[in-house]
N, C-alpha and C positions, 0 to 999 in steps of 0.2 A: 505704712502698709498699703492708707489709701491710694497714694500717688499709685502705688502697682495695681490697685484692684483699677484702678481707671487707665493706666496704658494697655494693661490687657484687655478693658473694652472696646478702646481706640481700637488694637486689635482687631478683634474678633468681629468690631462693625465693619474694619476696611473688609474683610474675608466677605464679610457677609454680600457688600456691595460687589464684591469683585465675584463671587459665586453670582450674585443674581444677573450678574451683567453680562455675566459670559454662560450661564441659565439655557437660550435658547438654541446656543450653537454646542451646546453639549447638549440637549437632548434631542438634534440634527444628528448627531455624531452618532449616539446611541443607536437612536431609531435603524439607521442605515448599517451598521454593526450586527442588529437584533436581525433585521430584516435578511443581510445577507448569509448569517449563520445559519437559519432558516434552510434560506433558498440552498447552500451549498451542502448541508449536513457535513459539516469538517470531520467529528467524531464519527468514529466507524464502532460497528456493531461490537459486542467483545467475544462472540463466539462466530467461529466461520466453518464451512463444511467443506474436509476433503476428499476428495472419493482417491482411493487409495490399491487396493489388490488382494489379496488369496493372504492368508498369514503366512509368515515365515518368507514373504518375496521381498524382491528388491523394493517396490514399493512399500509394502507396508514396514519394510528398514527405513524409506526414506522418510514418509510420512510420522514413523515419532520422531525423525532428525528435525521435519517443521515444526511440531507442534511442540518440542521443548525450545523451539527458535524463536517459538513468537510468541511463548509464554515470558518471556522474561518482557515483556511490553504489553503485558497484560490481555493477551488474548488467545482462546480456548481452541483447541483447532478440534471442532469433531473428528476424528478419525471413521470413514464408512470402507470396511473391509467388502472389496468386490471381487466378481469374475478376471479383473482387470481391465485392458483398453476398452473394449468394446459397451461394457455397463460403464464404465466410467463416463464415456463420452457423452450416453444415453442419459444418464444422471444428471449429467450440465446442460443439453438438448430442454430435458423437462424441468430442470430448476429445482431440483432435489441434492446437487450441489453447486457449489461454490464454485471451487478449483479443485482438479483432479489430473494425474497422470497419464499421458496417452498416447504410444508408439505411434512413429507413421505409417503413413496408408492405410490409415483408420479415420483421419478424418475423414469430410469434405469441403474441399479447400473452395468450392463457392456457394452452398448452401449454408454452413455453418458460421462463418462470418455474416452472412443477411441473418443468420441467426441470434446474432448474438457473443458467437462463441469466440474470444481473442486468445493468441497466445504470450507465455509473458518468457519466452526462450524456449530453446532447445537445451537441455539436461546434461544428456548424457547417451552415448550409444548403448543398446538394446542387441545384441548379436542374437543370430540363431544359432544354437546349442543341438547339432545333434551327436549325441551320446550312445554308444552302440557294442554289441557286445561281440568281439570279434573271432570268437569259438560259434557263437551261431549266423556268424558271416561265413564261416569255413562250411558247416554243415548245407546249408543253405547252395555252396559252390560244388558241394559232392559228388553231384552227379553228373559234373562236368570234366574233360576231356585233364589227366593230373598238369595237364601243363597250364591250364587255364584254374585252377583254384585256389583259391589266395583267400588270407583273411582281414585285412580292411579291403572299408569299402570303399568303392574308389568317386562316388559323385552319388549325388541323390536319389538317383536312378536304383542305386544299388536295391533301397529299399523294397522296391516291388515285394520280394517274396515273405520278407522281415515280418515281424509280429508289430507292429509302432504304434506306442502311443504319444498322445499330444495333449496340451492343456485340455480344461473346459473350453465351450465355444463361444462363451461372455469375455476371451481372454484375446478374441482376434488372434490367435494361433492356428487353428485348425482349418481358417479359411489363406488363411496365408503359404500354410502349408498346399493347401489342394492346390492354388496358382500356380506356386511353384513345379509340383510335381506334372500337371498338366503340362505348363513348359515343355516339360523334360518328357510329351507324350503319354503321360499315365493319367489313367483315371483313377482318384485318390477312392470313389465308391467301391474299386474291386478289388482292394487293399485289404487287411485283415489292421484293420487303426480304431483304437479303444480312445476316447476322451477321459482322463482322469487329472483332477488336483493332481499341480509338481510333484507334489513329496509321494501322494500312491505312487507314483507314476516312475519314480525316480526308485523308491523300496520294489517293485513289480522288475525294474533291471536289474536291482544288483543280486534280487533270487534270480533270477530267472524266469521270472513270468513274461518281459518281453523283451525281445531283441536290441529295440531301437526306442530311442526318445527324445522329439523333440520341443526346447524350451526356450521360449525367449524372455531374455529376464539379463539382469546388469550384473558382472563379477563380482560385487558387492554379495549375492544372493548365494545361500547358509548354504542350499541344495545344489549349487554348480559348483561352487569347493569344496563340495565334500565330493562328485563326483569327479571330477578332475584328480580326485589325490586316491581314486579307489583301485586297489586290482584287479585285473579281467574286464574295464571301462574303456575304451577307447573316443576321443572324439575327431568324428569326421573332417579332413582336411579340403575344405571345398576349394579345390583348382578353377573353376568356373565361376568364381564370387563374380569377378571383372562382368562377366556376361549379364551374369543374376542385374547387377545394377544396371546395364543399360536395357533388360528389358523392365523392370520395376525400379522408375526413378528414384521411388523413398527407400531403397538401397541402400545401402554404402560398402564397397570391400573393406573389411579391415582385419588387419595382424596380428594373429596371437604370439608374440615374440616369444623364442629358445628362451627357459628356464626363467619367464614371468612367474609362473605358477610358486613355486618350487627351485630354487637358483642349488642350493644342494645336494637336491635329488634330480635336478637338471630336467621339471614337470616343466613344459613339454619339452621333450626329445630336440624338436625343431622349432622352424616356424609355421604356423598355424593356418589359412585363408579361413574367413568369414564372412556372411553379411550381418549387414547388423540395420537395423532400424533406429532411426532418432527418437529418442523419449523426450516430449515435450512437455511444458505446464500449461496446461489450457485453464482460461477461466472466460465466465460468463462478464458479460458489460456493463449488469446492475451490479455486478460485485461492487461493492464500498471502493474509493479509490485507492484510498488510506491501505488497504489490506494485500490488495494487488500491490500496491508498493513493497509493504513488506514481506510477503513473498518472492521478489522477483530480490530483495536486496538479502535474506534470506538463499534464494539459489546461490550468490555468487560465493558465499562463505562454504555452502555444501557440496558443491558443483565446479569451484576453481582449480582441485588439486589434478594431479596427474591421476592417470590412471592406466587399465592394462592397453588401453587404445588410443589413450588421448596421451601428451605432453600438459602440463600445467596454463592454469587462464585460458585452455579451446574449450573448454563450457562454462557457463552457460554463455549459449551466441546464439544470434540472431537469422546467420545465414541457412541453419538449418531448418527454419522455420513453415509448416505448410503454411500454415493460418498468418490473417496481420498479426504483427506486432503491438503490444498495447503501450503507451505511451509511457506508464509506468518502467513495465518490463526493457524497452529499448534505453529508457534512462537509464537506469541502474547495467545494463550491460555493455553500451556505447559512452554514455555520456559521463557526467564528475557532478557526484552529489552535493545539492546544497552548504554550504558551512557551518551553518544550523546546526548539523541533523549531529554535527561531531559534540556540539556542546549542550543542548537542549535535551528535554526528553519527548518519549514519541511523540506523548500528545500536543506537546507545546509544538514539538520541531512541525507534526502536522499540520496542525493550530495557524501557525504562520506559512507554513507551505501552499495553504488553502485558499487562503484570507488574503495575502502577501498584497495582491493585486487592489481587491478592495480598500483595504491599509492606506494604498499607496495613493486610490483614486479619492478617498477622505481627506486625507492632507492637502490634495493639491485644491479640491477643494474649500477644506475649510482658512487655507491662509487666508487668504484675499478676506474672509466676513471676516476673519480674525480681526481685521483692523477697525469695524466696528465696536469691540469693546472696548477700548481704554475710552471712546467719546460717550458711551454708555454711564459707564462710572463715571466717567466726570461727572454726566448730568444727573447721575443719583445722587451723588453728596453733595452739589451745589445745591440742585433742586430743594434739599434740606435745610437752609439757608433762606434762597429766593423765595421760597414757598411766602415769609411775611413781608415781605418787602408790598405784598397786596392791603396788608391789614395794616401796614406805614404808611402806603400812599391813599387811605381810605382816610386815615387818621390827617395828613396835609390837608385833604381834601374840608375833610371842614373844620380847618383850622381857617379857611377863608369862608369858609359861606355860614358857620355859627362861630361869630366871636364870644357869645356871651357862653359858650359850653368848655372855657379853660379848663375850668376844675377837671371836669370831668374827664378831656382828654387825656392833660395828665397824666388821670390816675390809670387810661387807655395805656401811654404810654409807658407809664411802668411796669406797667400788667407784660408789655411785647417785649422789654426788657429783661422782665426778669426768665420769659420762655425762651428768648434769644439765646439767654445768658446758659441754659441747659442743653442747649445742641450741641450735638455732640459729632465733629469732624475732624480726620486722620488730620494731623498738623501740616500733611503737605497744604489741605485743606483753608488751612489755621485766617489765612485772609479775608475771605468772602465771609466769613463770621464777623471778625472784629469789624469789618466797612458796616456791618448790618450795624452792628453797637453803636459805633461812630456817629452813624447817620440818625440811629434812634436817638442821639445824646445831642446833635445837630438839631432838632423838630424839635428835641424839650425845649433846647435853650431858647430859640425862636416864639416858641409859643409862652416862657415867661419872660420872653423881652417886652411882649404887650402888654398895654391894662388889660385890669378885671371890666368886663362886659357890664 
């Protein structure tokens, strides 16, 4: 039992010496890591604000999906309902939202990047849906000669005599419609246009209180799905789509394929041409990089599938972004995620990603400094033995200068031998301890060989 206790004491003593020898390096490493952690702030806030859109819109639907995706990583997404893109952009500029959906043509390509607004990538096409009642078009043409009466709306110019509904001002749709009508030499102020919530406008169209409405929304919008299947409601085939894309560069010509809405019912009965903006996920430059990374990664899952207007993996992309794409968005879309993201939880993966450069630099710094540890360890252990050589040297000096103190010096040697016998060192350094005890014995013998004074 005593042997076991002594072995444990030797092990603990060796560990203490090692820790004390490596202590300065450990303090340096801890200090550098703490300073880097405070400066880099690798762990993101647990709440992020996402500006979405009106209730029932595609923006609101996608907002719920992003919230669910980030919830699995312990991040709470606070959804901010808005009128649409214009209000979302305003909230981003004012710092009242961290991330937001904004359609093309709304952001300022010069001022917004200077204000710290970045893109996480283009997410999906947001077509301009012009739904109308063919019966209303027929009534509007009733005064024309019989050969010119038609029930199909030929172009945007045909909206002039109709009761038109658009989304509210915060969505940006009224401004876009006014610009497109102006390109047709039509003054929107002279038309019967009412700005309503999309749900109210859709209900008014179905009830006959409006003749046509213009919506800008992704196909996932429930109201778009409803109107495409409602009898007596038609969708404008915009044959001039390519011309609009030349006049307004932020627009893209897209095609709604025949039967894509309902193959069994052959809806629509033919390919229809539309124009679309590209909705991007914008963020603030001061939004935590880890949160930007999570949103960019979630976008790959939520928008990477095939849709009515795109093939699989066409979105998200960086080609259609009007604003500079952040590093996190570009890496998520065009790069390869780090291997450790597959195996580590989010917090650990994020910590490693934010601090790997500091950790690497610290290793490079500590490797040469670590060579000091073995000599320090050796010095601490041997010092426990060598400190008694000063007392032994003093006794030997007094043996020469004071021969009459023989008995007193013998007592001091005996005391020194007892002290040395209690010195504990690792077994690998026992040689120094036995050398001390041997030298004490040699001094005792020389002293005993001398005659009493």
